C-alpha positions, 0 to 999 in steps of 0.5 A: 517452550519458546519454539512453541510460542515461534510456531503459535505465532507464525500460525496466527500470522499466517491466519491474519494474513488470510483472514484480514483480505477475506473480512476486507473483501466481504465488507467491500461486497457487503457494501456494493450490494447493498448501495446497489440493491438501494437503487435497484431493488425497489425497480420490480415493485415498480414496474411489475406491481410485485417485489422480486426477492434477490434482484438487487443481488443479480443486478450487482453481480451482473454489473460485476461481471460487465466490468469484468468483461469490460477489463478483458478487452482493449475498448473495455480499458479504454472505457475504465481508463477514462472513467478513472480520469474523471474521478481523478479529476474531482478534488475530493473524489480523486484521494478516496477513490486513489487510496482505495484502488492502492490499498485494494491492490495491496491487499489482493496483490502482496508480491506487488508491493514495491518495497526495495529493502528493509530498513531501521530509522530513528523515528519519531525521534532519536533514540527510538527505532522504527521498521520500514521499507525503502521505496525509492531514492532522491536527491535534494540540493541543500547549500550547494550540495547534493543530499542523498536521500532513502524515501522509507515508507514506515507502515503502522502495525496492524495493517502495513498498507497505511503508514507514514513516508519520511526522506532520511539522509542514506547515511542515517538509514540502518540496512537490514538483512531480513526480507521484505515478507519476514518483516511485513510478519514482523509488523503485522503480528505486533512483533510477536513472530521476530527474528531473534538478532537483527543483521545489517549490511554495509552502511549506506554510501556518503549521503552528500557530495559537492555540487560539481557544476553550475548546470545542476543550479538549474534543476528542479529542487529535488530529482528523483534517481 
């Protein structure tokens, strides 16, 4: 019975990983078609005195195709890069555009997620553990010492493209012997697809060291590794 439930859980997660990006793509295209159709749809009636069914859809398809052609050559990539800089220079639009771009890239290219290692951390309080992914390392100066920190991304369930970024001292991070792909299945399934036992790796290195020279005192507060 347990083996059957495991197989059903694996198939459910596999279907979810395929369905979610498809639904997200359909909703995005629906919004795009609706927005462009609302702008150009009435043009044929104004110009020619008659409505042309599907004109907005046709224009939307041509716009998407044109953007795709732009990305295929150097001049087009420069234009797109210039437009991105404009969007990123507008305070509110910058946050929306950057978040939408990162989520789209994460969903369409899951293998490009920069998750280095799967870990377990005490979060949001002592005695409660959360799964996370190490994304980078950094150090923080504190009372004449350098504190070694892991930047850990703690994903939300069941959409792992959103979550929380928390910096933990290295000795407070439990490193797990589990692949990033398997951990993502665990998170997306809400724990349905879970390994029977979680093996751990050796403890993280000492998280604190004495500052060796006054030169370090002139460094920025945070120093990325």
